[in-house]
Biopython code that builds the backbone (N, CA, C, O; Angstrom):
import numpy as np
from Bio.PDB.StructureBuilder import StructureBuilder

atoms = [
    (1, "MET", "N", (110.571, 115.512, 2.944)),
    (1, "MET", "CA", (109.281, 116.181, 2.696)),
    (1, "MET", "C", (109.647, 117.853, 3.238)),
    (1, "MET", "O", (110.408, 118.193, 4.145)),
    (2, "ASN", "N", (109.001, 118.518, 2.534)),
    (2, "ASN", "CA", (109.130, 119.859, 3.409)),
    (2, "ASN", "C", (108.585, 120.139, 4.348)),
    (2, "ASN", "O", (107.440, 119.710, 4.488)),
    (3, "THR", "N", (109.177, 120.972, 5.374)),
    (3, "THR", "CA", (108.801, 121.448, 6.395)),
    (3, "THR", "C", (107.214, 122.429, 6.459)),
    (3, "THR", "O", (106.762, 122.752, 7.558)),
    (4, "GLU", "N", (106.762, 122.676, 5.639)),
    (4, "GLU", "CA", (105.435, 123.072, 5.564)),
    (4, "GLU", "C", (104.662, 122.150, 5.492)),
    (4, "GLU", "O", (103.702, 122.250, 6.256)),
    (5, "VAL", "N", (104.697, 121.226, 4.833)),
    (5, "VAL", "CA", (104.156, 119.860, 4.577)),
    (5, "VAL", "C", (103.851, 119.237, 6.442)),
    (5, "VAL", "O", (102.778, 118.944, 6.970)),
    (6, "ILE", "N", (105.303, 119.216, 7.052)),
    (6, "ILE", "CA", (105.214, 118.708, 8.212)),
    (6, "ILE", "C", (104.568, 119.363, 9.211)),
    (6, "ILE", "O", (103.955, 118.721, 10.064)),
    (7, "GLU", "N", (104.627, 120.794, 9.232)),
    (7, "GLU", "CA", (103.849, 121.459, 9.863)),
    (7, "GLU", "C", (101.886, 121.811, 9.636)),
    (7, "GLU", "O", (101.032, 122.422, 10.278)),
    (8, "TYR", "N", (101.915, 121.269, 8.773)),
    (8, "TYR", "CA", (100.618, 121.512, 8.148)),
    (8, "TYR", "C", (99.657, 119.911, 8.858)),
    (8, "TYR", "O", (98.604, 119.844, 9.492)),
    (9, "LEU", "N", (100.416, 119.051, 8.478)),
    (9, "LEU", "CA", (100.001, 117.610, 9.170)),
    (9, "LEU", "C", (99.966, 117.531, 10.831)),
    (9, "LEU", "O", (98.998, 117.060, 11.428)),
    (10, "ALA", "N", (101.256, 118.100, 11.563)),
    (10, "ALA", "CA", (101.010, 117.771, 12.999)),
    (10, "ALA", "C", (99.960, 119.030, 13.161)),
    (10, "ALA", "O", (99.060, 118.839, 13.979)),
    (11, "GLY", "N", (99.972, 120.137, 12.558)),
    (11, "GLY", "CA", (98.329, 120.809, 12.921)),
    (11, "GLY", "C", (97.258, 120.146, 13.142)),
    (11, "GLY", "O", (96.606, 120.083, 14.185)),
    (12, "ALA", "N", (97.014, 119.469, 11.788)),
    (12, "ALA", "CA", (95.895, 118.826, 11.632)),
    (12, "ALA", "C", (95.832, 117.600, 12.371)),
    (12, "ALA", "O", (94.766, 116.990, 12.288)),
    (13, "ILE", "N", (96.833, 117.056, 13.149)),
    (13, "ILE", "CA", (97.005, 116.085, 13.958)),
    (13, "ILE", "C", (96.214, 116.657, 15.182)),
    (13, "ILE", "O", (95.153, 116.225, 15.632)),
    (14, "VAL", "N", (96.847, 117.569, 15.565)),
    (14, "VAL", "CA", (96.517, 117.953, 16.817)),
    (14, "VAL", "C", (95.049, 118.672, 16.914)),
    (14, "VAL", "O", (94.274, 118.489, 17.853)),
    (15, "GLY", "N", (94.808, 119.473, 15.851)),
    (15, "GLY", "CA", (93.498, 119.715, 15.760)),
    (15, "GLY", "C", (92.256, 118.608, 15.945)),
    (15, "GLY", "O", (91.114, 118.713, 16.394)),
    (16, "VAL", "N", (93.032, 117.488, 15.380)),
    (16, "VAL", "CA", (91.720, 116.565, 15.373)),
    (16, "VAL", "C", (91.620, 115.956, 16.669)),
    (16, "VAL", "O", (90.536, 115.610, 17.138)),
    (17, "VAL", "N", (92.783, 115.806, 17.299)),
    (17, "VAL", "CA", (92.900, 115.332, 18.912)),
    (17, "VAL", "C", (92.111, 116.213, 20.016)),
    (17, "VAL", "O", (91.540, 115.888, 21.057)),
    (18, "VAL", "N", (92.312, 117.494, 19.354)),
    (18, "VAL", "CA", (91.511, 118.581, 20.578)),
    (18, "VAL", "C", (90.000, 118.365, 20.502)),
    (18, "VAL", "O", (89.267, 118.246, 21.484)),
    (19, "ILE", "N", (89.556, 118.322, 19.009)),
    (19, "ILE", "CA", (88.101, 118.088, 18.557)),
    (19, "ILE", "C", (87.543, 116.808, 19.491)),
    (19, "ILE", "O", (86.626, 116.823, 20.313)),
    (20, "VAL", "N", (88.311, 115.820, 19.130)),
    (20, "VAL", "CA", (87.774, 114.481, 20.034)),
    (20, "VAL", "C", (87.517, 115.051, 21.266)),
    (20, "VAL", "O", (86.385, 115.347, 21.649)),
    (21, "MET", "N", (88.905, 115.274, 22.129)),
    (21, "MET", "CA", (88.705, 115.766, 23.283)),
    (21, "MET", "C", (87.587, 116.549, 24.041)),
    (21, "MET", "O", (87.280, 116.428, 25.227)),
    (22, "VAL", "N", (86.972, 117.486, 22.979)),
    (22, "VAL", "CA", (85.938, 118.761, 23.026)),
    (22, "VAL", "C", (84.655, 117.699, 22.949)),
    (22, "VAL", "O", (83.857, 117.878, 23.868)),
    (23, "ILE", "N", (84.417, 116.966, 22.318)),
    (23, "ILE", "CA", (83.322, 115.972, 21.514)),
    (23, "ILE", "C", (82.984, 115.299, 23.082)),
    (23, "ILE", "O", (81.936, 115.402, 23.719)),
    (24, "ASN", "N", (84.211, 114.600, 23.451)),
    (24, "ASN", "CA", (83.859, 113.645, 24.600)),
    (24, "ASN", "C", (83.690, 114.468, 25.978)),
    (24, "ASN", "O", (82.875, 113.978, 26.760)),
    (25, "ILE", "N", (84.264, 115.508, 26.339)),
    (25, "ILE", "CA", (84.199, 116.289, 27.288)),
    (25, "ILE", "C", (82.604, 116.954, 27.333)),
    (25, "ILE", "O", (82.074, 117.218, 28.412)),
    (26, "LEU", "N", (81.847, 117.212, 25.879)),
    (26, "LEU", "CA", (80.844, 117.651, 26.119)),
    (26, "LEU", "C", (79.389, 116.704, 25.819)),
    (26, "LEU", "O", (78.220, 117.058, 25.673)),
    (27, "THR", "N", (80.002, 115.438, 25.804)),
    (27, "THR", "CA", (78.991, 114.174, 25.677)),
    (27, "THR", "C", (79.076, 113.706, 27.086)),
    (27, "THR", "O", (78.184, 112.877, 27.263)),
    (28, "LEU", "N", (79.823, 113.907, 28.225)),
    (28, "LEU", "CA", (79.945, 113.556, 29.374)),
    (28, "LEU", "C", (78.412, 113.870, 30.287)),
    (28, "LEU", "O", (77.736, 113.017, 30.861)),
    (29, "PRO", "N", (78.198, 115.028, 30.221)),
    (29, "PRO", "CA", (76.632, 115.368, 30.733)),
    (29, "PRO", "C", (75.555, 114.637, 30.368)),
    (29, "PRO", "O", (74.788, 114.040, 31.123)),
    (30, "PHE", "N", (75.521, 114.701, 29.183)),
    (30, "PHE", "CA", (74.491, 113.879, 28.844)),
    (30, "PHE", "C", (74.304, 112.496, 28.710)),
    (30, "PHE", "O", (73.305, 111.955, 28.238)),
    (31, "GLN", "N", (75.586, 111.798, 29.267)),
    (31, "GLN", "CA", (75.566, 110.675, 29.215)),
    (31, "GLN", "C", (74.789, 110.205, 31.177)),
    (31, "GLN", "O", (73.910, 109.449, 31.591)),
    (32, "LEU", "N", (75.826, 111.240, 31.849)),
    (32, "LEU", "CA", (75.444, 111.077, 33.433)),
    (32, "LEU", "C", (73.764, 111.677, 33.447)),
    (32, "LEU", "O", (73.212, 111.314, 34.486)),
    (33, "LEU", "N", (73.095, 112.278, 32.785)),
    (33, "LEU", "CA", (71.865, 112.666, 32.842)),
    (33, "LEU", "C", (70.959, 111.612, 32.077)),
    (33, "LEU", "O", (69.743, 111.635, 32.264)),
    (34, "PHE", "N", (71.435, 110.849, 31.367)),
    (34, "PHE", "CA", (70.803, 109.465, 30.737)),
    (34, "PHE", "C", (70.690, 108.753, 31.749)),
    (34, "PHE", "O", (69.617, 108.285, 32.132)),
    (35, "LYS", "N", (72.115, 108.538, 32.465)),
    (35, "LYS", "CA", (71.826, 107.746, 33.604)),
    (35, "LYS", "C", (71.144, 107.791, 34.640)),
    (35, "LYS", "O", (70.861, 106.722, 35.183)),
    (36, "LEU", "N", (70.792, 108.749, 35.077)),
    (36, "LEU", "CA", (69.834, 109.582, 36.223)),
    (36, "LEU", "C", (68.435, 109.227, 35.910)),
    (36, "LEU", "O", (67.627, 108.722, 36.690)),
    (37, "ILE", "N", (68.217, 109.598, 34.493)),
    (37, "ILE", "CA", (66.862, 109.173, 33.953)),
    (37, "ILE", "C", (66.636, 107.897, 34.283)),
    (37, "ILE", "O", (65.768, 107.631, 35.115)),
    (38, "ILE", "N", (67.370, 106.939, 33.689)),
    (38, "ILE", "CA", (67.187, 105.544, 33.580)),
    (38, "ILE", "C", (67.057, 104.803, 35.040)),
    (38, "ILE", "O", (66.326, 103.847, 35.296)),
    (39, "ASN", "N", (67.839, 105.401, 35.821)),
    (39, "ASN", "CA", (68.008, 105.068, 37.356)),
    (39, "ASN", "C", (66.665, 105.758, 37.912)),
    (39, "ASN", "O", (66.133, 104.949, 38.672)),
    (40, "SER", "N", (66.064, 106.707, 37.841)),
    (40, "SER", "CA", (64.999, 106.911, 38.263)),
    (40, "SER", "C", (63.495, 106.481, 37.851)),
    (40, "SER", "O", (62.472, 106.603, 38.526)),
    (41, "VAL", "N", (63.655, 105.922, 36.502)),
    (41, "VAL", "CA", (62.431, 105.288, 35.868)),
    (41, "VAL", "C", (62.697, 104.006, 36.937)),
    (41, "VAL", "O", (61.898, 103.759, 37.841)),
    (42, "ILE", "N", (64.100, 103.118, 36.676)),
    (42, "ILE", "CA", (63.644, 101.804, 37.522)),
    (42, "ILE", "C", (63.392, 102.018, 39.261)),
    (42, "ILE", "O", (62.907, 101.153, 39.991)),
    (43, "GLY", "N", (63.756, 103.104, 39.611)),
    (43, "GLY", "CA", (63.439, 103.362, 41.189)),
    (43, "GLY", "C", (61.639, 103.416, 41.031)),
    (43, "GLY", "O", (60.983, 102.792, 41.865)),
    (44, "ALA", "N", (61.138, 103.960, 40.254)),
    (44, "ALA", "CA", (59.795, 104.198, 40.190)),
    (44, "ALA", "C", (59.121, 102.987, 39.878)),
    (44, "ALA", "O", (57.960, 102.875, 40.272)),
    (45, "ILE", "N", (59.622, 102.104, 39.269)),
    (45, "ILE", "CA", (59.188, 100.898, 38.917)),
    (45, "ILE", "C", (59.340, 100.023, 40.044)),
    (45, "ILE", "O", (58.369, 99.280, 40.180)),
    (46, "MET", "N", (60.132, 99.892, 40.786)),
    (46, "MET", "CA", (60.469, 99.312, 42.239)),
    (46, "MET", "C", (59.478, 99.908, 43.081)),
    (46, "MET", "O", (59.065, 99.171, 43.976)),
    (47, "LEU", "N", (58.970, 101.115, 43.014)),
    (47, "LEU", "CA", (57.936, 101.489, 44.287)),
    (47, "LEU", "C", (56.700, 101.459, 43.706)),
    (47, "LEU", "O", (55.695, 101.605, 44.403)),
    (48, "TYR", "N", (56.631, 101.278, 42.455)),
    (48, "TYR", "CA", (55.431, 100.518, 41.925)),
    (48, "TYR", "C", (55.179, 99.318, 42.661)),
    (48, "TYR", "O", (54.570, 99.317, 43.731)),
    (49, "VAL", "N", (55.531, 98.535, 42.236)),
    (49, "VAL", "CA", (56.040, 97.270, 42.791)),
    (49, "VAL", "C", (55.985, 97.048, 44.274)),
    (49, "VAL", "O", (55.437, 95.986, 44.570)),
    (50, "ILE", "N", (56.388, 97.731, 45.231)),
    (50, "ILE", "CA", (56.115, 97.827, 46.663)),
    (50, "ILE", "C", (54.653, 98.430, 47.010)),
    (50, "ILE", "O", (53.960, 98.274, 48.015)),
    (51, "ASN", "N", (54.425, 99.175, 45.822)),
    (51, "ASN", "CA", (52.622, 99.571, 46.318)),
    (51, "ASN", "C", (51.786, 98.793, 45.881)),
    (51, "ASN", "O", (50.629, 98.792, 46.302)),
    (52, "MET", "N", (52.228, 97.969, 44.934)),
    (52, "MET", "CA", (51.033, 96.928, 44.471)),
    (52, "MET", "C", (51.148, 95.784, 45.427)),
    (52, "MET", "O", (50.127, 95.118, 45.599)),
    (53, "VAL", "N", (52.106, 95.491, 46.001)),
    (53, "VAL", "CA", (52.037, 94.467, 47.084)),
    (53, "VAL", "C", (51.328, 94.598, 48.067)),
    (53, "VAL", "O", (50.854, 93.652, 48.697)),
    (54, "GLY", "N", (51.115, 96.125, 48.398)),
    (54, "GLY", "CA", (50.042, 96.768, 49.321)),
    (54, "GLY", "C", (50.435, 96.453, 51.008)),
    (54, "GLY", "O", (49.698, 96.464, 51.994)),
    (55, "LEU", "N", (51.430, 96.266, 50.922)),
    (55, "LEU", "CA", (52.213, 96.538, 52.697)),
    (55, "LEU", "C", (52.500, 97.950, 53.025)),
    (55, "LEU", "O", (52.591, 98.276, 54.209)),
    (56, "ILE", "N", (52.628, 98.696, 52.210)),
    (56, "ILE", "CA", (52.810, 100.052, 52.729)),
    (56, "ILE", "C", (52.441, 100.703, 51.393)),
    (56, "ILE", "O", (52.555, 100.069, 50.344)),
    (57, "ALA", "N", (52.017, 101.915, 51.424)),
    (57, "ALA", "CA", (51.909, 103.183, 50.507)),
    (57, "ALA", "C", (53.100, 104.228, 50.273)),
    (57, "ALA", "O", (53.109, 105.168, 51.068)),
    (58, "ILE", "N", (53.915, 104.209, 49.482)),
    (58, "ILE", "CA", (54.785, 105.176, 49.284)),
    (58, "ILE", "C", (54.340, 105.560, 47.812)),
    (58, "ILE", "O", (54.156, 104.843, 46.829)),
    (59, "LYS", "N", (54.196, 107.313, 48.036)),
    (59, "LYS", "CA", (53.956, 108.474, 47.129)),
    (59, "LYS", "C", (55.133, 107.907, 45.947)),
    (59, "LYS", "O", (56.252, 107.597, 46.357)),
    (60, "ILE", "N", (54.870, 107.819, 44.776)),
    (60, "ILE", "CA", (55.820, 108.108, 43.584)),
    (60, "ILE", "C", (56.068, 109.058, 43.041)),
    (60, "ILE", "O", (55.559, 109.428, 41.984)),
    (61, "THR", "N", (57.228, 109.844, 43.928)),
    (61, "THR", "CA", (57.470, 111.411, 43.463)),
    (61, "THR", "C", (59.077, 111.206, 42.870)),
    (61, "THR", "O", (59.811, 110.217, 42.853)),
    (62, "PHE", "N", (59.229, 112.361, 42.482)),
    (62, "PHE", "CA", (60.590, 112.414, 41.834)),
    (62, "PHE", "C", (61.596, 112.316, 42.617)),
    (62, "PHE", "O", (62.623, 111.733, 42.268)),
    (63, "ILE", "N", (61.475, 112.766, 43.560)),
    (63, "ILE", "CA", (62.513, 112.668, 44.661)),
    (63, "ILE", "C", (62.675, 111.074, 45.205)),
    (63, "ILE", "O", (63.741, 110.520, 45.472)),
    (64, "HIS", "N", (61.211, 110.446, 45.302)),
    (64, "HIS", "CA", (61.284, 108.940, 45.884)),
    (64, "HIS", "C", (62.271, 108.411, 44.695)),
    (64, "HIS", "O", (63.424, 108.034, 44.903)),
    (65, "CYS", "N", (61.670, 108.441, 43.477)),
    (65, "CYS", "CA", (62.083, 107.604, 42.143)),
    (65, "CYS", "C", (63.729, 107.890, 42.208)),
    (65, "CYS", "O", (64.505, 106.989, 41.891)),
    (66, "PHE", "N", (64.206, 109.177, 42.631)),
    (66, "PHE", "CA", (65.696, 109.341, 42.495)),
    (66, "PHE", "C", (66.482, 108.540, 43.651)),
    (66, "PHE", "O", (67.599, 108.033, 43.543)),
    (67, "ILE", "N", (65.576, 108.544, 44.868)),
    (67, "ILE", "CA", (66.492, 107.859, 45.869)),
    (67, "ILE", "C", (66.454, 106.493, 45.433)),
    (67, "ILE", "O", (67.506, 105.919, 45.149)),
    (68, "ALA", "N", (65.200, 105.843, 45.342)),
    (68, "ALA", "CA", (65.244, 104.263, 44.972)),
    (68, "ALA", "C", (66.335, 104.007, 43.546)),
    (68, "ALA", "O", (66.961, 102.976, 43.298)),
    (69, "GLY", "N", (66.319, 105.029, 42.909)),
    (69, "GLY", "CA", (67.195, 104.793, 41.605)),
    (69, "GLY", "C", (68.568, 104.785, 41.941)),
    (69, "GLY", "O", (69.371, 103.921, 41.591)),
    (70, "THR", "N", (68.740, 105.502, 42.441)),
    (70, "THR", "CA", (70.168, 106.086, 42.834)),
    (70, "THR", "C", (70.849, 104.803, 43.997)),
    (70, "THR", "O", (71.953, 104.262, 43.947)),
    (71, "PHE", "N", (70.091, 104.665, 44.674)),
    (71, "PHE", "CA", (70.533, 103.693, 45.723)),
    (71, "PHE", "C", (70.106, 102.023, 45.758)),
    (71, "PHE", "O", (70.588, 101.025, 46.294)),
    (72, "GLY", "N", (69.153, 102.248, 45.048)),
    (72, "GLY", "CA", (68.865, 100.546, 44.450)),
    (72, "GLY", "C", (67.989, 100.254, 45.792)),
    (72, "GLY", "O", (67.257, 101.044, 46.388)),
    (73, "VAL", "N", (68.215, 99.164, 46.035)),
    (73, "VAL", "CA", (67.227, 98.283, 47.131)),
    (73, "VAL", "C", (67.616, 98.815, 48.499)),
    (73, "VAL", "O", (66.772, 99.073, 49.356)),
    (74, "PRO", "N", (68.832, 98.959, 48.663)),
    (74, "PRO", "CA", (68.997, 99.906, 50.262)),
    (74, "PRO", "C", (67.912, 101.193, 50.080)),
    (74, "PRO", "O", (66.940, 101.375, 50.813)),
    (75, "GLY", "N", (68.277, 101.985, 49.013)),
    (75, "GLY", "CA", (67.334, 103.227, 49.070)),
    (75, "GLY", "C", (65.615, 102.986, 49.192)),
    (75, "GLY", "O", (64.775, 103.677, 49.769)),
    (76, "VAL", "N", (65.471, 101.769, 48.437)),
    (76, "VAL", "CA", (64.075, 101.601, 48.845)),
    (76, "VAL", "C", (63.613, 100.734, 50.129)),
    (76, "VAL", "O", (62.440, 100.488, 50.410)),
    (77, "ILE", "N", (64.731, 100.323, 50.844)),
    (77, "ILE", "CA", (64.287, 100.169, 52.145)),
    (77, "ILE", "C", (64.284, 101.259, 53.236)),
    (77, "ILE", "O", (63.546, 101.464, 54.199)),
    (78, "GLY", "N", (65.342, 101.867, 52.757)),
    (78, "GLY", "CA", (65.336, 103.357, 53.683)),
    (78, "GLY", "C", (63.924, 104.204, 53.452)),
    (78, "GLY", "O", (63.338, 104.821, 54.341)),
    (79, "LEU", "N", (63.562, 104.112, 52.246)),
    (79, "LEU", "CA", (61.902, 104.909, 52.073)),
    (79, "LEU", "C", (60.796, 104.060, 52.791)),
    (79, "LEU", "O", (59.888, 104.585, 53.436)),
    (80, "VAL", "N", (60.975, 102.393, 52.592)),
    (80, "VAL", "CA", (60.162, 102.127, 53.500)),
    (80, "VAL", "C", (60.092, 102.331, 54.982)),
    (80, "VAL", "O", (59.106, 102.077, 55.673)),
    (81, "ILE", "N", (61.053, 102.738, 55.336)),
    (81, "ILE", "CA", (61.514, 102.950, 56.864)),
    (81, "ILE", "C", (61.122, 104.205, 57.282)),
    (81, "ILE", "O", (60.553, 104.457, 58.344)),
    (82, "TYR", "N", (61.422, 104.942, 56.468)),
    (82, "TYR", "CA", (61.082, 106.200, 56.610)),
    (82, "TYR", "C", (59.650, 106.539, 56.777)),
    (82, "TYR", "O", (59.279, 107.197, 57.749)),
    (83, "THR", "N", (58.731, 106.064, 55.757)),
    (83, "THR", "CA", (57.453, 106.082, 55.644)),
    (83, "THR", "C", (56.851, 105.566, 56.845)),
    (83, "THR", "O", (55.997, 106.210, 57.453)),
    (84, "LEU", "N", (57.336, 104.211, 57.288)),
    (84, "LEU", "CA", (56.819, 103.511, 58.446)),
    (84, "LEU", "C", (56.866, 104.629, 59.343)),
    (84, "LEU", "O", (55.857, 105.283, 59.608)),
    (85, "ALA", "N", (58.291, 104.936, 59.941)),
    (85, "ALA", "CA", (58.708, 105.814, 60.949)),
    (85, "ALA", "C", (57.994, 107.053, 61.131)),
    (85, "ALA", "O", (57.425, 107.230, 62.208)),
    (86, "PHE", "N", (57.933, 108.077, 60.090)),
    (86, "PHE", "CA", (57.627, 109.558, 60.246)),
    (86, "PHE", "C", (55.960, 109.511, 59.428)),
    (86, "PHE", "O", (55.143, 110.383, 59.727)),
    (87, "LYS", "N", (55.718, 108.773, 58.737)),
    (87, "LYS", "CA", (54.506, 109.178, 57.899)),
    (87, "LYS", "C", (53.252, 108.739, 58.986)),
    (87, "LYS", "O", (52.232, 109.426, 58.919)),
    (88, "ASN", "N", (53.279, 107.932, 59.707)),
    (88, "ASN", "CA", (52.005, 107.253, 60.438)),
    (88, "ASN", "C", (51.708, 108.435, 61.541)),
    (88, "ASN", "O", (50.778, 108.316, 62.338)),
]
sb = StructureBuilder()
sb.init_structure("model")
sb.init_model(0)
sb.init_chain("A")
sb.init_seg("    ")
for serial, (resi, resn, name, xyz) in enumerate(atoms, 1):
    if name == "N":
        sb.init_residue(resn, " ", resi, " ")
    sb.init_atom(name, np.array(xyz, "f"), 0.0, 1.0, " ", f" {name:<3s}", serial, name[0])
structure = sb.get_structure()
């Protein structure tokens, strides 16, 4: 094979690898944002269920949803304790 052909092939391979790496780096923030939104929605659902039971009323705000979605059940328990201790 001619050395020019080998250089073009090597350049094309490196170019494809660089493009794939850049695409992976650019899609990472969108994946994290999507996960954050899904967790916040799950947190809102958990808070809604807590409010439907009627033992305690926790306002469904973005911060509360974020805490409940990020930390899960311990986050909801923390919000309940916070509400009982400081909001009454």
